[in-house]
C-alpha positions as CSV (number, residue, x, y, z in Angstrom):
1,M,13.6,18.3,-7.9
2,M,16.3,17.9,-10.6
3,V,13.9,18.6,-13.4
4,S,12.1,21.5,-11.6
5,P,14.3,24.2,-13.3
6,F,13.0,23.0,-16.6
7,V,9.3,22.1,-15.9
8,V,8.1,24.3,-13.0
9,R,7.3,27.2,-15.3
10,Y,4.9,25.0,-17.3
11,Y,3.0,24.2,-14.1
12,T,2.9,27.7,-12.8
13,S,2.2,29.6,-16.0
14,G,-1.0,27.8,-16.9
15,I,0.3,26.7,-20.3
16,V,-1.2,23.3,-19.6
17,P,-4.7,24.0,-18.1
18,G,-5.4,22.1,-14.9
19,F,-1.8,21.1,-14.2
20,H,-0.3,22.2,-10.9
21,I,2.4,21.0,-8.5
22,P,0.8,18.8,-5.9
23,S,1.5,19.4,-2.2
24,F,3.7,17.0,-0.2
25,G,0.4,15.9,1.5
26,V,-0.5,14.4,-1.8
27,I,2.9,13.3,-3.0
28,I,4.0,11.4,0.1
29,P,0.9,9.1,0.5
30,M,0.9,8.5,-3.3
31,Q,4.6,7.5,-3.3
32,L,4.1,5.2,-0.3
33,L,1.2,3.4,-2.0
34,R,2.9,3.2,-5.3
35,S,6.1,1.8,-3.7
36,A,4.1,-0.8,-1.8
37,L,2.4,-1.9,-5.0
38,F,5.6,-2.1,-6.9
39,L,7.3,-4.0,-4.1
40,A,4.4,-6.5,-4.0
41,V,4.6,-7.0,-7.8
42,S,8.4,-7.0,-8.1
43,L,9.3,-9.4,-5.2
44,P,7.9,-12.5,-7.0
45,V,9.9,-11.5,-10.1
46,V,13.0,-11.2,-8.1
47,A,12.4,-14.4,-6.2
48,L,11.8,-16.4,-9.4
49,W,14.5,-14.8,-11.6
50,K,16.9,-17.3,-13.1
51,G,19.2,-14.9,-15.0
52,S,21.9,-12.5,-14.0
53,R,21.5,-9.7,-11.5
54,L,22.3,-7.2,-14.3
55,G,19.5,-8.6,-16.4
56,L,17.1,-8.4,-13.5
57,W,18.1,-4.8,-12.8
58,V,17.6,-3.8,-16.5
59,G,14.3,-5.7,-16.8
60,L,12.8,-4.3,-13.6
61,G,14.1,-0.8,-14.4
62,L,12.5,-0.8,-17.8
63,A,9.3,-2.3,-16.6
64,H,9.0,0.3,-13.9
65,A,9.9,3.2,-16.2
66,V,7.4,2.1,-18.8
67,S,4.6,1.5,-16.3
68,V,5.2,4.7,-14.4
69,G,5.8,7.2,-17.1
70,W,6.9,6.3,-20.6
71,F,3.5,5.1,-21.8
72,G,1.7,8.2,-20.5
73,L,4.4,10.7,-21.6
74,I,4.5,9.3,-25.1
75,A,0.7,9.4,-25.4
76,G,0.5,12.9,-23.8
77,T,1.1,14.8,-27.0
78,F,-0.6,17.8,-25.4
79,L,2.3,18.3,-23.0
80,P,5.2,20.5,-24.1
81,M,8.2,18.5,-25.2
82,V,10.4,19.9,-22.3
83,M,8.0,18.4,-19.8
84,R,7.8,15.0,-21.6
85,V,11.6,14.7,-21.9
86,G,12.3,16.1,-18.4
87,H,9.9,13.9,-16.6
88,G,10.8,10.9,-18.8
89,L,14.5,11.2,-17.8
90,E,13.5,11.7,-14.1
91,I,11.2,8.7,-14.1
92,T,13.7,6.5,-15.9
93,G,16.4,7.4,-13.3
94,D,14.1,6.8,-10.4
95,S,12.9,3.5,-11.9
96,F,16.4,2.2,-12.3
97,A,17.5,3.4,-8.9
98,Y,14.5,1.6,-7.3
99,A,15.1,-1.6,-9.3
100,G,18.8,-1.5,-8.3
101,L,17.8,-1.3,-4.7
102,L,15.4,-4.3,-5.1
103,V,18.1,-6.3,-6.8
104,L,20.7,-5.5,-4.1
105,L,18.4,-6.1,-1.2
106,F,16.5,-9.2,-2.3
107,S,18.2,-11.1,-5.1
108,G,21.0,-12.7,-3.2
109,T,24.6,-12.8,-4.4
110,S,25.6,-13.1,-8.0
111,T,28.3,-15.7,-7.1
112,A,26.5,-18.0,-4.8
113,R,28.7,-20.5,-3.1
114,E,28.0,-24.2,-2.7
115,P,27.4,-25.3,0.9
116,V,30.3,-27.3,2.4
117,T,29.0,-30.9,2.4
118,T,32.3,-32.8,2.9
119,I,33.9,-33.6,6.3
120,P,37.5,-32.6,6.5
121,K,39.9,-35.7,6.4
122,Q,41.2,-35.2,9.9
123,V,37.7,-35.0,11.5
124,A,36.7,-38.2,9.6
125,L,39.8,-40.1,10.8
126,Q,39.2,-39.1,14.4
127,A,35.6,-40.3,14.2
128,H,36.8,-43.9,13.5
């Protein structure tokens, strides 16, 4: 919705033949399917990641942005530049927000604590 002031006129004016704004009946199921696929692909990456949480966020954000939009928008030279830039910024923001949520929800803490494995001295003395 944030880019609609810039791109809606291109959809409604017919400048790009065949382009139209899909209904929510099309958008919602597509978003649910795409989110499930991205979650299925991203969770193993999150689980196996050995680097920092920041690195994971940047890597996932870039991977999602490229796979969702950059590749198609760069190749879509028939689209007006306003549409390409507007949707590119929108997709990038969405991708980094989604990646950030995955990192926050599934990556654990960045400062993992070691489990306590020693018995306090007083407890050890009472046991003897």
